[in-house]
C-alpha atoms as one frame of an Amber mdcrd trajectory, in Angstrom:
protein
  15.087 -19.496  22.278  11.972 -20.803  23.973  10.096 -17.495  24.326  10.658
 -16.386  20.744  10.453 -18.115  17.428  13.235 -17.661  14.914  12.176 -16.705
  11.415  14.116 -19.202   9.341  16.319 -18.655   7.399  16.332 -15.043   8.574
  18.209 -13.496  11.484  15.195 -12.004  13.283  12.944 -13.379  15.971   9.453
 -12.533  17.069   7.570 -13.083  20.297   4.837 -15.672  19.784   3.051 -14.999
  23.105   2.177 -11.291  23.319   0.748 -11.572  26.850   4.310 -11.418  28.199
   5.408  -8.508  26.022   5.456  -5.877  28.785   7.670  -8.099  30.944  10.156
  -8.650  28.112  10.257  -5.163  26.623  10.349  -2.031  28.732  11.621   1.464
  28.172  13.035   4.119  30.445  11.780   6.744  28.003   9.253   9.015  29.740
   8.834  11.562  26.938   5.234  12.385  25.975   4.007  10.758  22.767   3.699
  14.170  21.059   7.364  14.912  21.741   8.395  11.541  20.316   6.198  12.099
  17.226   7.713  15.546  16.645  11.223  14.132  17.073  10.547  11.378  14.520
   9.185  13.864  11.972  12.041  16.285  12.567  14.694  13.576  12.262  13.362
  12.035   9.046  12.138  15.343   7.592  15.161  17.525   8.247  18.150  15.703
   9.713  18.240  12.224   8.142  20.722  11.923   5.254  19.020   9.482   2.879
  21.972   9.421   0.510  24.276   8.067   3.258  22.086   6.093   5.636  19.411
   3.423   5.625  16.515   3.132   8.057  16.971   0.133  10.343  15.171  -1.025
  13.485  17.888  -3.587  14.210  20.490  -1.173  15.586  20.524   2.006  17.640
  22.972   3.939  15.496  22.347   5.067  11.906  23.079   2.341   9.368  25.492
   3.457   6.654  24.380   2.155   3.271  27.977   1.357   2.353  28.449  -0.900
   5.433  25.663  -3.370   4.621  26.148  -6.220   2.206  23.040  -5.559   0.143
  21.687  -8.219  -2.180  22.228  -5.752  -4.981  24.954  -3.117  -4.917  22.534
  -0.631  -6.468  20.664  -0.490  -3.147  23.669   1.380  -1.758  23.713   3.908
  -4.596  21.691   7.018  -5.257  19.217   5.152  -7.493  17.505   4.126  -4.245
  17.366   7.334  -2.274  15.445   5.778   0.601  16.538   2.403   1.913  14.526
   0.733   4.685  16.180  -2.446   5.847  13.828  -5.415   6.117  14.327  -6.720
   9.692  13.656 -10.282   8.525  15.938 -10.124   5.498  18.801  -7.647   5.838
  19.496  -7.857   2.100  16.093  -6.466   1.144  15.033  -2.821   0.762  11.416
  -2.314   1.864  11.346   1.101   0.151  12.479  -0.043  -3.290   9.167   1.113
  -4.812  10.046   4.684  -3.788  13.046   4.911  -6.101  11.482   7.365  -8.557
  12.415  11.001  -7.999   8.756  12.115  -8.037   7.853   9.550  -5.367  10.761
  10.624  -3.167   9.937  14.322  -3.560   6.339  13.632  -2.546   7.471  11.490
   0.401   9.903  14.105   1.748   7.414  16.935   1.157   4.722  15.001   3.036
   6.986  14.422   6.042   7.984  18.091   6.111   4.393  19.298   5.784   3.373
  16.954   8.593   6.213  18.347  10.718   5.014  21.875   9.993   1.420  20.951
  10.839   2.281  19.432  14.210   4.869  22.057  15.155   2.817  25.120  14.252
   5.624  26.440  12.020   4.939  28.036   8.659   5.722  26.056   5.533   8.137
  27.743   3.124   9.554  25.580   0.334  13.047  26.606  -0.732  14.688  26.709
  -4.113  18.260  25.421  -4.506  20.180  24.483  -7.628  17.197  25.432  -9.770
  14.994  22.811  -8.076  12.269  23.418  -5.569  12.848  21.566  -2.314   9.803
  20.681  -0.234
């Protein structure tokens, strides 16, 4: 493609001339930025099922961990609770450093507290199965 350069040997491309970005990429989305921010926090803080899905910017629908041919099968298991697909290398997990339970608890708690802050709701951690959930 002339207007984009292919990242070899990867499957992604990037636009080398950003002056034409608005002509190439447009959106019909007219939601206010605050609404989009709230929706992102709500989705990843409350609705997103980390044990089943990976975060991917390469497709519109949720990416099932079991559907991707990961470099290592352990990326599709619970040892990596959060999987963020590298758009330049689909076999790589950008969130592999967040595999420790303490890191994941802090991450999820931070997203939920940020959601609470921006929504004006009150923060009430819950206790299930003997563990405190953020």
